[in-house]
LOMIKOL-221824 format. One line per 3 residues: number of its first residue (from 1); their letters; for each residue x, y, z of N, C-alpha, C. Coordinates in steps of 0.05 Angstrom, whole numbers, plus 32768, in hexadecimal, padded with zeros to 4 digits. Layout:
<sites>
NUM) A) X/Y/Z/X/Y/Z/X/Y/Z ~ ...
</sites>
This chain:
<sites>
1) MQT) 8641/8802/8957/865C/880C/895D/866D/87F5/8968 ~ 8685/87F1/895E/8698/87DE/8969/86AD/87ED/8978 ~ 86B8/87E1/898D/86CD/87EF/899C/86E5/87DC/89A0
4) VEV) 86FC/87E7/899A/8716/87D9/899E/8725/87E8/89B3 ~ 872F/87DA/89C7/873E/87E7/89DD/875C/87E5/89D8 ~ 876A/87FB/89DB/8787/87FB/89DB/8790/87FA/89F8
7) QLG) 879B/87E4/8A00/87A1/87DE/8A1C/87BD/87E9/8A23 ~ 87BE/8800/8A31/87D7/880C/8A39/87D6/8816/8A56 ~ 87CA/8805/8A67/87C8/880D/8A83/87B7/8826/8A87
10) ARS) 87C3/8839/8A95/87B5/8852/8A9B/87B0/8863/8A82 ~ 87BF/885D/8A6C/87BB/886C/8A53/87AB/885C/8A3E ~ 879C/8848/8A47/878C/8839/8A35/8776/884B/8A29
13) YPI) 876C/8844/8A12/8757/8854/8A05/8747/8843/89F2 ~ 872E/884B/89EC/871E/883C/89D9/8720/8847/89BD ~ 871C/8835/89AA/8718/883C/898E/86FB/8835/8987
16) HIG) 86EA/8848/8983/86CF/8843/897B/86CD/8844/895C ~ 86C0/882F/8951/86BF/882C/8934/86A1/8829/892C ~ 8698/8839/8919/867C/8836/8910/8673/884E/8900
19) EGL) 865B/884D/88F6/8650/8863/88E6/8643/8878/88F8 ~ 8647/8892/88F0/863A/88A8/88FE/8646/88B0/8918 ~ 865E/88A7/891E/866B/88AE/8938/8673/88CB/893A
22) LDR) 8676/88D8/8922/867E/88F5/8922/8668/8906/8930 ~ 864F/88FC/8930/8639/890B/893C/8635/8904/8959 ~ 8646/88F3/8964/8642/88EA/8980/8654/88F9/8993
25) GDL) 864D/8911/8999/865D/8921/89AC/865D/8914/89C8 ~ 8649/8904/89CE/8648/88F7/89E8/865F/88E3/89EC ~ 8669/88D8/89D6/867F/88C5/89D8/8699/88D3/89E1
28) LLP) 869B/88ED/89DC/86B3/88FC/89E3/86B3/8903/8A01 ~ 869B/8908/8A0C/869A/8914/8A27/86AA/8905/8A3D ~ 86A9/88EB/8A3E/86B8/88DD/8A53/86D7/88E1/8A51
31) HLA) 86E0/88EB/8A3B/86FD/88ED/8A36/8707/890A/8A37 ~ 86F6/891D/8A3F/86FD/8939/8A41/8701/8942/8A5E ~ 8718/894F/8A63/871C/8959/8A7E/870C/8972/8A84
34) QPR) 8704/8980/8A6F/86F3/8997/8A72/86E3/899A/8A58 ~ 86CB/89A6/8A59/86BB/89A8/8A40/86C4/89BD/8A2D ~ 86DE/89BC/8A25/86E9/89CE/8A12/86FD/89BF/8A01
37) VAI) 86FC/89C2/89E7/870E/89B4/89D5/8718/89C7/89BF ~ 872E/89BF/89B3/8738/89CD/899B/873A/89B8/8985 ~ 872B/89BD/896F/872A/89AB/8958/8740/89B3/8944
40) VTN) 8750/89A1/893C/8764/89A6/8927/875B/8996/890E ~ 8759/89A4/88F8/8750/8996/88DF/875F/89A4/88C8 ~ 8759/899B/88AF/8764/89A9/8898/874E/89B4/8887
43) EVV) 8756/89C3/8872/8742/89D2/8862/872E/89BF/8854 ~ 8738/89A8/884B/8726/8995/883D/8713/8987/8850 ~ 871D/897B/8865/870C/896D/8878/86FA/8981/8886
46) GRI) 8704/8998/888D/86F5/89AC/889B/86DB/89B4/888C ~ 86DE/89B7/8872/86C6/89BF/8862/86B0/89AA/8864 ~ 86B8/8991/8867/86A4/897C/8866/8699/8975/8882
49) YLQ) 86AB/8974/8896/86A4/8967/88AF/86A6/8979/88C8 ~ 86B3/8990/88C6/86B7/89A0/88DE/869D/89A8/88EB ~ 868A/89B2/88DB/8671/89BB/88E7/8662/89A5/88F4
52) RLQ) 8662/898D/88E9/8655/8976/88F6/8661/8971/8911 ~ 867B/8971/8913/8688/896C/892D/8682/8983/8941 ~ 8683/899B/8937/867C/89B2/8949/8660/89B0/8953
55) DAL) 864D/89A9/8942/8631/89A6/894A/862F/8990/895F ~ 863D/897A/895B/863C/8964/896F/8647/896D/898A ~ 865C/897C/8989/8668/8986/89A2/8656/899A/89B0
58) TRA) 8649/89AB/89A0/8636/89BE/89AC/861F/89B0/89BA ~ 8615/899B/89AD/85FF/898C/89B9/8608/897F/89D3 ~ 8621/8978/89D5/862C/896B/89ED/8635/897F/8A02
61) GVS) 8632/8999/89FC/863A/89AE/8A0F/8657/89B3/8A11 ~ 8666/89AE/89FA/8683/89B2/89FA/8689/89CA/89E8 ~ 8698/89DD/89F3/86A0/89F4/89E4/86B9/89ED/89D3
64) HLA) 86BD/89FB/89BD/86D2/89F3/89AB/86DC/8A0A/899A ~ 86F6/8A07/8992/8701/8A19/897F/870D/8A07/8969 ~ 8710/8A12/8951/8719/8A03/893A/8733/8A0F/892F
67) ITL) 8745/89FD/8928/875F/8A05/891B/8760/89F6/8901 ~ 8761/8A05/88EB/8760/89F9/88D0/877B/89FC/88C3 ~ 8787/89E6/88BB/87A2/89E6/88AE/879F/89E1/8890
70) PDG) 87B4/89E7/8881/87B4/89E0/8865/87B4/89C1/8862 ~ 87AA/89B7/884C/87A8/899A/8848/87C2/8990/883B ~ 87CA/8978/8843/87DF/896A/8835/87F7/8963/8846
73) EAH) 8806/894E/883E/881E/8945/884C/8834/895B/884C ~ 8834/896C/8838/8848/8981/8836/8846/8995/884D ~ 882F/8995/885B/882B/89A8/8871/882E/899B/888C
76) KNW) 8838/8983/888D/883D/8975/88A7/8859/897E/88B1 ~ 885A/8998/88BA/8874/89A4/88BF/8872/89B7/88D7 ~ 8888/89C5/88DC/8889/89D7/88F3/8875/89EE/88F0
79) NSL) 8871/89F7/88D8/885E/8A0E/88D5/8842/8A07/88DE ~ 8838/89EF/88D6/881E/89E6/88DF/881D/89E2/88FD ~ 8832/89D6/8907/8833/89D1/8924/8832/89EC/8933
82) SLI) 8841/89FF/8929/8841/8A19/8936/8826/8A27/8935 ~ 8818/8A23/891F/87FD/8A2F/891D/87EA/8A24/8932 ~ 87EC/8A0A/8937/87DB/89FD/894C/87E2/8A09/8967
85) LDT) 87FC/8A0A/896D/8805/8A14/8987/87FF/8A31/898B ~ 8803/8A41/8976/87FC/8A5E/8978/87DF/8A62/897E ~ 87CD/8A53/8971/87B1/8A56/8976/87A9/8A4D/8992
88) LLA) 87B4/8A38/899C/87AE/8A2F/89B7/87B7/8A44/89CB ~ 87CE/8A50/89C7/87D8/8A64/89DA/87C7/8A7E/89D8 ~ 87C1/8A86/89BF/87B1/8A9E/89BC/8796/8A9C/89C8
91) NRC) 878B/8A83/89C9/8770/8A7F/89D5/8772/8A76/89F2 ~ 878A/8A79/89FE/878E/8A73/8A1A/8784/8A57/8A22 ~ 878A/8A44/8A11/8781/8A28/8A17/8792/8A1D/8A2E
94) ERK) 8785/8A11/8A41/8791/8A08/8A5A/8799/89EB/8A57 ~ 87A5/89E0/8A6C/87B0/89C5/8A6C/879A/89B0/8A6A ~ 8782/89B7/8A71/876C/89A3/8A6F/875E/89A4/8A54
97) ITL) 8768/89B3/8A42/875D/89B4/8A27/8761/8998/8A1A ~ 874F/8990/8A08/8753/8978/89F8/8754/8980/89DB ~ 8768/8977/89CD/876A/897C/89B0/875C/8965/89A1
100) IAL) 874E/896C/898C/8740/8958/897B/874C/8959/895F ~ 8757/8943/8956/8761/8941/893B/874B/8937/8929 ~ 8742/8948/8917/872D/8941/8904/8739/8941/88E8
103) GGG) 8741/892A/88DF/874E/8929/88C5/875D/890F/88C1 ~ 876F/890E/88AE/877E/88F6/88A8/8798/88F5/88B9 ~ 87AB/88E6/88AE/87C3/88E1/88BE/87D4/88FA/88C3
106) VIG) 87D5/890C/88B0/87E4/8925/88B4/87D9/8935/88CC ~ 87BE/8938/88CC/87B1/8947/88E1/87B4/8939/88FC ~ 87B1/891F/88FB/87B4/890F/8914/87D0/8911/8920
109) DLT) 87E5/890F/890F/8800/8911/8918/8807/892D/8923 ~ 87FE/8941/8914/8803/895D/891D/87F5/8963/8937 ~ 87DC/895C/8939/87CC/8962/8951/87D7/8953/8969
112) GFA) 87DE/893A/8965/87EA/892A/897B/8804/8935/8985 ~ 8815/893F/8972/882F/894A/897A/882A/8965/8988 ~ 8818/8975/897E/8811/898E/898D/8807/8988/89A9
115) AAI) 87F6/8974/89AC/87EC/896C/89C6/8803/8962/89D8 ~ 8816/8955/89CD/882C/894A/89DD/883E/8960/89E8 ~ 8840/8977/89DA/8853/898B/89E3/8846/89A4/89EE
118) YLR) 882C/89A8/89E9/881E/89C0/89F3/881B/89BE/8A11 ~ 8825/89D2/8A20/8825/89D2/8A3D/882F/89B7/8A48 ~ 8843/89AD/8A3B/8850/8993/8A42/883E/897B/8A41
121) GVA) 8828/897E/8A32/8817/8967/8A2D/87FA/896B/8A35 ~ 87E8/896A/8A21/87CC/896B/8A26/87BF/8953/8A17 ~ 87A5/894F/8A1D/8797/8938/8A11/878F/893D/89F4
124) FVQ) 878C/8928/89E5/8781/892B/89CA/8771/8913/89C2 ~ 875F/8917/89AF/874D/8903/89A4/8751/8901/8986 ~ 8751/88E9/897C/8753/88E5/895F/8738/88DF/8953
127) IPT) 8730/88EF/893E/8719/88E9/892E/8723/88E7/8911 ~ 872D/88D0/8909/8739/88CC/88EF/8724/88CC/88D9 ~ 872A/88D9/88C3/8717/88DB/88AD/8720/88CE/8893
130) TLL) 8737/88C0/8894/8740/88B1/887E/8743/8894/8887 ~ 8742/8882/8874/8746/8865/887B/8761/8860/8886 ~ 8775/886D/887B/8791/8869/8884/8793/8871/88A2
133) AQV) 8787/8888/88A9/8788/8891/88C5/8778/887F/88D7 ~ 8761/8875/88CD/8750/8864/88DE/875D/8849/88E4 ~ 876C/883E/88D1/8777/8824/88D5/8794/8825/88E0
136) DSS) 87A0/883C/88E0/87BD/883D/88E8/87C5/8855/88F8 ~ 87C6/886D/88EC/87D4/8883/88F9/87C6/888E/8911 ~ 87AB/888A/8913/879D/8895/892B/87A1/8885/8944
139) VGG) 87AC/886C/8941/87AE/8859/8957/87CC/8856/895E ~ 87D2/8858/8977/87ED/8851/897F/87FE/8868/898A ~ 87F5/8881/8986/8803/8897/8994/881C/88A1/8987
142) KTG) 8822/8899/896E/8838/88A5/8960/8830/88C0/8955 ~ 883E/88D5/895B/8837/88F0/8952/8851/88FD/8947 ~ 884E/8911/8936/8866/891E/892D/8862/892E/8913
145) INH) 8878/8939/890A/8879/8948/88F1/8890/893E/88E0 ~ 8890/8946/88C7/88A5/893E/88B4/88BC/8952/88B5 ~ 88D3/8948/88AD/88EB/8959/88A9/88F3/8955/888C
148) PLG) 88FF/8968/887F/8908/8964/8863/8919/894C/885F ~ 8927/8943/8874/8939/892C/8871/892B/8912/8878 ~ 8913/8913/8883/8906/88FA/888A/88EA/88FE/8895
151) KNM) 88D9/88EA/8891/88BD/88EB/8899/88BA/88E4/88B6 ~ 88AA/88F3/88C5/88A4/88EE/88E1/88BD/88ED/88F3 ~ 88D1/88FC/88EC/88EA/88FB/88FB/88E9/890B/8915
154) IGA) 88D4/891C/8918/88D2/892D/8930/88B6/8929/893B ~ 88B5/891F/8954/889B/8919/895F/889D/890E/897B ~ 8887/8901/8984/8885/88F6/899F/8870/88E0/899F
157) FHQ) 8873/88CE/89B2/885E/88BB/89B8/884B/88C8/89CB ~ 8832/88CA/89C2/881D/88D7/89D3/8802/88CA/89CC ~ 87F8/88BA/89DE/87DF/88AB/89D8/87C6/88BD/89D9
160) PRL) 87B4/88B8/89C7/879A/88C6/89C8/878A/88BC/89E0 ~ 8775/88CA/89E7/8762/88C1/89FB/874C/88B0/89EF ~ 8747/88B3/89D5/8731/88A7/89C7/8736/88A8/89A9
163) VLA) 872E/8894/899B/872D/8895/897E/8710/888F/8975 ~ 8705/88A2/8965/86EA/889E/8959/86ED/889A/893B ~ 86E9/8881/8932/86EC/887B/8916/86D0/8878/890A
166) DTS) 86C6/888E/88FE/86AC/888F/88F1/86AF/8885/88D5 ~ 86A7/886C/88D0/86AB/8861/88B5/869A/886E/88A0 ~ 8685/887C/88A7/8675/8889/8893/8684/889F/8884
169) VLR) 8698/88AB/8891/86A7/88C1/8884/86B8/88B7/886D ~ 86BD/889D/886D/86CD/8892/8857/86BF/8894/883C ~ 86A5/8899/883D/8696/889B/8823/869F/88B4/8813
172) TLA) 86AB/88C7/8820/86B3/88E0/8812/86D1/88DE/8809 ~ 86DE/88C8/880F/86FA/88C6/8807/86FD/88C2/87E9 ~ 8710/88CF/87DE/8717/88CA/87C2/8722/88AD/87BF
175) PRE) 871D/88A1/87A8/8727/8885/87A5/8745/8882/87AB ~ 8755/8895/87A3/8771/8893/87A8/8777/8893/87C7 ~ 8769/88A3/87D6/876D/88A4/87F3/8763/8889/87FF
178) LSA) 874D/887E/87F6/8744/8865/8800/8758/884F/87FB ~ 8763/884E/87E3/8777/883A/87DD/8790/883D/87EF ~ 8798/8856/87F4/87AF/885B/8805/87AB/884F/8821
181) GIA) 8792/8851/882B/878C/8845/8845/878C/8827/8844 ~ 8784/881B/882E/8784/87FE/882B/87A0/87F3/882D ~ 87B4/8802/8825/87D0/87F9/8827/87D6/87F2/8844
184) EVV) 87CE/8802/8857/87D4/87FC/8873/87C4/87E5/887D ~ 87AC/87E1/8872/879B/87C9/8879/87AA/87B0/8870 ~ 87B3/87B0/8857/87C2/8799/884D/87DB/8794/885E
187) KHG) 87E8/87A9/8867/8800/87A6/8878/87F9/8795/8891 ~ 87E3/879B/889D/87DC/878C/88B6/87D9/876E/88B1 ~ 87CD/8767/889A/87CB/874B/8893/87E6/873F/888E
190) LIL) 87F7/874D/887F/8812/8743/8878/8823/873D/8891 ~ 8822/874F/88A5/8834/874C/88BB/882B/8738/88D0 ~ 8811/8735/88D4/8808/8726/88EC/87EF/8714/88E8
193) DAA) 87E1/8716/88D2/87C7/8709/88D0/87C2/86FE/88B4 ~ 87CB/86E6/88AF/87C8/86DA/8894/87AA/86D6/888D ~ 879A/86D0/88A1/877D/86CD/889C/8770/86E7/8894
196) FFG) 8778/86FD/88A0/876E/8717/8898/8778/871E/887B ~ 8790/8717/8875/879A/871B/885A/8789/870C/8846 ~ 8781/86F3/884D/8770/86E3/883C/8754/86F0/8839
199) WLE) 874A/86FC/884F/8730/870A/884E/8733/8722/883B ~ 8749/8730/883B/874D/8747/8829/874E/873D/880C ~ 875A/8726/8807/875A/871C/87EC/873E/8716/87E2
202) ANM) 872D/870D/87F4/8711/8706/87ED/86FF/871F/87EB ~ 8707/8735/87F7/86F6/874C/87FA/8701/8767/87EF ~ 8717/8765/87E0/8724/877E/87D8/8712/8790/87C7
205) ERL) 8703/8783/87B4/86F2/8794/87A3/86DD/87A2/87B4 ~ 86D3/8796/87C9/86BF/87A3/87DA/86CC/87BB/87E8 ~ 86E5/87B8/87F1/86F3/87CE/87FF/86F8/87E5/87EC
208) VAG) 8701/87E0/87D4/8707/87F5/87C1/86ED/8803/87B9 ~ 86D7/87F5/87B9/86BD/8801/87B2/86B1/8810/87C9 ~ 86BE/880F/87E1/86B4/881E/87F8/869D/8811/8807
211) DQE) 869A/87F6/8804/8686/87E8/8813/8689/87EC/8831 ~ 8674/87F6/883E/8676/87FE/885A/867B/87E6/886C ~ 866E/87D0/8867/8672/87B8/8878/868F/87AE/8876
214) ALT) 8699/87AD/885E/86B5/87A4/885A/86C9/87B8/8867 ~ 86C4/87D2/8863/86D6/87E5/886F/86D5/87E4/888D ~ 86BE/87E1/8899/86BC/87E0/88B6/86CC/87C8/88C1
217) HAV) 86CA/87B1/88B4/86D9/879A/88BC/86F7/879F/88BA ~ 86FF/87AB/88A3/871B/87B1/889F/8726/87C4/88B4 ~ 8717/87D8/88BB/871F/87EB/88CF/8721/87DD/88EA
220) QRS) 870D/87CE/88F1/870D/87C1/890B/8724/87AD/890E ~ 8728/879C/88FA/873E/8788/88FD/8759/8796/88FD ~ 875C/87AA/88ED/8776/87B9/88ED/877B/87C5/8908
223) CEI) 8767/87D1/8914/876A/87DE/892E/8770/87C9/8943 ~ 8763/87B2/8941/8769/879C/8955/8786/8793/8953 ~ 8790/8790/893B/87AC/8788/8937/87BF/879D/8942
226) KAE) 87BA/87B6/893A/87CC/87CB/8943/87CA/87D0/8961 ~ 87B2/87CE/896D/87AF/87D2/898A/87BF/87BC/8999 ~ 87BE/87A4/898F/87CC/878E/899C/87EA/8793/899B
229) VVA) 87F4/879B/8984/8811/87A0/8981/8819/87B8/8993 ~ 880A/87CE/8993/8811/87E5/89A3/8811/87DF/89C0 ~ 87FD/87CF/89C9/87FB/87C8/89E5/8814/87B9/89EF
232) GDE) 8820/87AA/89DD/8837/879A/89E4/8851/87A9/89E1 ~ 8851/87BF/89D2/886A/87CD/89CC/8864/87EA/89C5 ~ 885D/87FA/89D8/8853/8815/89D3/8867/8826/89C4
235) RES) 8880/8825/89CC/8894/8837/89C1/88A7/882B/89AD ~ 889E/8816/89A0/88AC/880A/8989/88C8/8801/8990 ~ 88CB/87F4/89A6/88E5/87E9/89AD/88E9/87CD/89A2
238) AAR) 88D3/87C0/8999/88D5/87A5/898F/88BF/87A0/897A ~ 88AA/8792/8983/8896/8787/896F/8887/879D/8960 ~ 8884/87B5/896B/8875/87CA/895D/8882/87D1/8943
241) ALL) 889C/87CD/8940/88AA/87D3/8927/889E/87C3/8910 ~ 8891/87AD/8915/8884/879E/8900/8870/87AE/88F0 ~ 8863/87C1/88FE/884F/87D2/88F1/885C/87E4/88DC
244) NLG) 8876/87E4/88DA/8884/87F5/88C6/888B/87E5/88AD ~ 887E/87CE/88A8/8883/87C0/888F/887F/87D3/8877 ~ 8893/87D5/8866/8891/87E6/884F/8897/8803/8854
247) HTF) 8898/880C/886D/8899/8828/8874/88B5/8833/8870 ~ 88CA/8824/8875/88E5/882E/8871/88E9/8835/8853 ~ 88E0/8824/8842/88E1/882A/8825/88CD/8840/881F
250) GHA) 88B5/883F/882A/88A0/8852/8824/88A7/886E/882C ~ 88B2/8871/8844/88BA/888C/884D/88D0/8898/883B ~ 88E2/8886/8831/88F7/8890/881E/88EA/8899/8804
253) IEA) 88D6/888B/87FB/88C7/8893/87E3/88BA/88AF/87E7 ~ 88AC/88B2/87FE/889F/88CB/8803/88B2/88E3/8804 ~ 88C9/88DF/8812/88DC/88F4/8815/88EB/88F9/87FA
256) GLS) 88F1/88E3/87EC/8900/88E6/87D3/88F0/88F3/87BD ~ 88D5/88F0/87BD/88C5/88FC/87A9/88BA/8918/87B1 ~ 88BF/891F/87CB/88B4/8936/87D9/8898/892F/87E3
259) YGT) 8893/8936/87FC/887B/892E/880A/8862/8937/87FB ~ 8850/8924/87F8/8836/8929/87EC/8834/8921/87CF ~ 884B/891A/87C2/884B/8911/87A7/883D/88F6/87A5
262) WLH) 8846/88E3/87B6/8838/88CA/87BB/882A/88CC/87D6 ~ 8812/88C1/87D8/8806/88BE/87F2/8815/88AA/8803 ~ 8812/88AC/881D/8821/889B/882F/881B/887D/8829
265) GEA) 8802/8877/8826/87FA/885B/8821/8805/8851/8807 ~ 8807/8862/87F3/8812/885A/87D9/8830/8853/87DC ~ 883E/8864/87EB/885B/885F/87EF/885F/8845/8800
268) VAA) 884E/8841/8813/8850/8828/8824/884A/8810/8813 ~ 8837/8811/8801/8831/87FB/87EF/8849/87F3/87DF ~ 8856/8806/87D2/886E/8800/87C2/8884/87F6/87D5
271) GMV) 8885/8801/87ED/8899/87F9/8800/8895/87DC/8809 ~ 887C/87D4/880C/8876/87B8/8814/887E/87A5/87FE ~ 887B/87AD/87E5/8884/879C/87CF/88A2/8799/87CF
274) LAA) 88B0/87AF/87D4/88CD/87AD/87D7/88D5/879B/87ED ~ 88C8/879D/8804/88CE/878C/881B/88C9/876E/8814 ~ 88B2/876A/8806/88AC/874E/87FE/88C1/8743/87EB
277) RLS) 88C9/8754/87D7/88DD/874A/87C3/88F8/8746/87D0 ~ 88FF/8757/87E4/8918/8752/87F2/8917/8738/8802 ~ 8900/8734/880F/88FC/871B/881E/88FE/8703/880C
280) QRM) 88F3/8705/87F4/88F4/86EF/87E1/8911/86EA/87D8 ~ 891F/8700/87D2/893A/86FE/87C9/894D/86F2/87DD ~ 8946/86F5/87F7/8955/86E9/880D/894C/86CD/8813
283) GLL) 893A/86C2/8804/8931/86A6/8808/891E/86A3/881F ~ 8911/86B9/8828/88FE/86B8/883E/88E1/86B5/8836 ~ 88D9/86C3/8821/88BD/86C4/8819/88BA/86B6/87FE
286) SSQ) 88A5/86A7/87FC/88A0/8698/87E3/8897/86AB/87CC ~ 889C/86A2/87B4/8893/86B2/879D/8875/86B4/879C ~ 8867/869F/87A6/884A/86A0/87A7/8840/86B6/87BA
289) DVQ) 884D/86B9/87D1/8844/86CE/87E4/884B/86EA/87D9 ~ 8861/86EC/87C9/8866/8706/87BC/8850/870C/87A8 ~ 8848/86F8/8799/8833/86FC/8785/8819/8704/8792
292) RTV) 8813/86F7/87A9/87FA/86FE/87B7/87FB/871B/87C1 ~ 8812/8723/87CB/8815/873E/87D5/8812/8753/87BF ~ 8821/874F/87A9/881F/8761/8793/8803/8762/8787
295) GLL) 87F7/874B/8784/87DD/8749/8778/87C8/8757/8788 ~ 87C9/8754/87A3/87B5/8762/87B4/87B8/8780/87B3 ~ 87D1/8789/87B4/87D6/87A6/87B3/87CD/87B2/8798
298) ERA) 87D1/87A3/8782/87C8/87AC/8768/87AA/87AE/8767 ~ 879C/879B/8773/877F/879B/8774/8775/87B2/8785 ~ 8785/87BC/8797/877E/87D4/87A6/8785/87EE/8798
301) HLP) 878F/87EC/8780/8797/8803/876F/87AE/8812/877C ~ 87C1/8803/8786/87D8/880E/8793/87F1/8809/8782 ~ 8805/881B/8784/881E/8816/8775/882E/87FF/8780
304) VRH) 8838/87EE/876E/8849/87D8/8776/8865/87DB/876B ~ 886A/87F1/875E/8885/87F8/8753/8890/8810/8762 ~ 88A8/880F/876B/88B4/8826/8779/88BF/883A/8765
307) PPL) 88BF/8853/876B/88C9/8868/8759/88E8/8866/8757 ~ 88F3/886C/8740/8910/8869/873C/8920/8881/8748 ~ 8922/8881/8763/8932/8896/8770/8950/8891/876D
310) GVE) 8958/8878/8768/8974/8871/8767/897B/8862/8781 ~ 898C/884E/877F/8993/883E/8797/899F/884E/87AD ~ 89B2/885F/87A6/89C0/886F/87BB/89AD/8882/87C9
313) RYL) 899B/888E/87BA/8988/88A0/87C6/8975/8891/87D9 ~ 896C/8879/87D1/895C/8869/87E3/896B/8863/87FC ~ 8983/8859/87FA/8993/8851/8811/8998/8869/8824
316) DLM) 899D/8880/8818/89A2/8898/8828/8989/889F/8838 ~ 8972/889F/882B/8959/88A6/8839/8951/8891/884D ~ 8955/8878/8846/894F/8862/8859/8961/8862/8871
319) GLD) 8979/886E/886F/898B/886F/8885/8981/8882/889B ~ 896D/8893/8895/8962/88A5/88A9/894A/8898/88B7 ~ 8944/887F/88B1/892D/8871/88BD/8931/8870/88DB
322) KKV) 891A/8871/88E9/891A/8871/8907/8922/8855/8912 ~ 8921/8840/8901/8929/8826/890B/8947/8821/8909 ~ 8956/8834/88FF/8973/8831/88FE/897E/882F/891B
325) EGG) 898F/881B/8920/899B/8818/893A/89B9/8813/8936 ~ 89C9/8823/8944/89E6/8820/8942/89F0/8823/8926 ~ 89E2/8834/8917/89EA/8839/88FB/89E1/8824/88E8
328) KLR) 89D3/880F/88F2/89CA/87F9/88E0/89AC/87FC/88DB ~ 89A5/87FA/88C1/8989/87FB/88B9/897C/87E1/88C0 ~ 8964/87E3/88CB/8953/87CB/88D1/893A/87CC/88BF
331) LVL) 8933/87B6/88B4/891D/87B4/88A2/8908/87A0/88AC ~ 88EF/87A4/88A5/88DA/8791/88AA/88D8/877F/8891 ~ 88DC/8765/8894/88DB/8752/887E/88C6/873D/8884
334) LQR) 88C0/872D/8870/88AB/8719/8873/88B6/86FC/886F ~ 88AD/86EA/8881/88B3/86CE/887E/889C/86C0/886E ~ 8884/86CA/8872/886D/86C1/8864/8857/86D6/8869
337) IGA) 8841/86D4/885B/882B/86E6/8861/8820/86E1/887D ~ 8820/86F6/888D/8817/86F3/88A9/882E/86F0/88BC ~ 8847/86F0/88B2/885E/86ED/88C4/8875/86FF/88BB
340) AFV) 8878/8715/88CA/888D/8729/88C4/88A1/8729/88DB ~ 88B9/8734/88D5/88CD/8736/88EA/88DF/874E/88E3 ~ 88ED/8758/88F7/88FF/876F/88F4/891B/8765/88F5
343) TAD) 892C/876E/88E3/8947/8765/88E3/895A/877A/88D7 ~ 8973/877A/88E1/8988/8789/88D5/899A/8776/88C5 ~ 8994/875D/88C6/89A5/8748/88B9/8999/8741/889E
346) FLQ) 899A/8754/888C/8991/874F/8871/89A9/8753/885E ~ 89A6/8749/8846/89BC/874A/8832/89BC/8766/8825 ~ 89D1/8775/8829/89D3/878F/881C/89D2/878D/87FE
349) DAL) 89DF/8779/87F3/89DF/8776/87D5/89C2/8771/87CC ~ 89B3/8761/87DB/8998/875B/87D3/8987/8774/87D4 ~ 898B/8785/87E9/897C/879E/87EB/8982/87B0/87D4
352) REV) 899C/87B2/87CC/89A3/87C3/87B6/8996/87B8/879C ~ 8996/879E/8799/898B/8792/8780/896D/8798/877E ~ 895F/8796/8795/8942/879B/8795/893D/87B8/878F
355) LAS) 894C/87CA/879A/8948/87E7/8795/894F/87EE/8778 ~ 8963/87E0/876D/896C/87E7/8752/895A/87DA/873C ~ 894C/87C5/8744/893D/87B7/872F/8925/87C6/8725
358) EPV) 891E/87C1/870D/8905/87CB/8701/88F0/87B7/8708 ~ 88DE/87BE/871B/88CA/87AA/8724/88B9/87A1/870D ~ 88B4/8787/870D/88A1/877B/86FA/888D/876C/870A
361) HA) 8876/8765/86FD/8861/8757/870C/886C/873C/8715 ~ 8865/8735/872E/886F/871C/8739/8864/8704/8729
</sites>
C-alpha cells in the first residue's frame, strides 16, 4: 500500500493506494467519529462491490446502511441528492455519521455534497471505483451536482477524511471507462510534469491493457500532483485552476450533447486538444507538442475531435464556466508539455477559428 498525504492543516487526509483495500475495514476506523456509516453507491457498482465493503465493515464492528442510486451522469442531480438526504433523515442519522462514497465521480460528487449540507456538514470517505475518480475527482474536496445549464454549477468544497483507492477494482472497468480515466492522467502530465508525460508515452499500451503495476504508478503520481496543487490552493483562487485543462471545453461538450452521451474523460480529452490547438494558434505551443498530445490521447482510445455543436453554442456554454471573472472567460492554455497557465488574455478570433475548424490529425 502506498500513501499520499493531502496537506490541509487540520483537514489533512491520506490517500491509500493499493490492491485489496476494499476489504480493509480497519483502515476506515481511525477516521470514523462513531462506528456507524451510510454507504452511497449506484446500481452497477453496488452489484459488484457493496457486499464486500459491508462484510469488511461488519468485521471491523461498524454498522452500516446502504443507499443505491441509478447509474450515470444524467442522475447527478437534485433528485439523487434528495434521495440521499431523505434516507439519512428517515434513518435518524446523527451528526457523527460518516458517509462513504462507493463508486465513480458521480457518486463521489453527490455523496460529498450531501455530506457538506446534511446537518450543516458531516464527514465522508471516498472509495473510488473508476480510474477517473481515483486519479482526480475523489481528491480535493470538490463536490456538487449538475444543472441543465452547466456541469457542477451547484456544490461546495468539502474535503473527505480518507480516500481508499483499491486498484484491483479497476479490473472490472469497461475499456471505455478505463480510457476516460486515462484522460485525467494525461492532463496531470500536460499541466505540471513533462517527465510523467514521457512515462505515459512509454507505457500507454500497458495502461490501456489494465496492467496493475502501470495503473498503480499512474494513480499514485496523479494523486501526488493533485495533492500538491490542492494543498497550495484549496478553493481554486489561483493555481488549482490549472487542473481544469480541457475542462471548459469538455464541460461544454457534455452539456451540449446532454449529460452521459460522452463520458467526462472523453469530453476532457477533446477539450485538451482544443486547448492545445488554441495554444498553438497563439504561438505558444509547438506543433511537435500538439502532435505528442494528440498522439498520446489517440493511443488511449480517446476522442481528439470535438463534436460540431456550433461556435455560438460552444461560446454560450463556455460562458457559464466557473472560471469566468468579471464576465471574462479564462482558459487553461499550454506553453509546452508540463507547463500550463490560466489566462483571460487569449485571442477571441483564434478561439472561434479553433471551434469552427474541422479537426485533422496534427
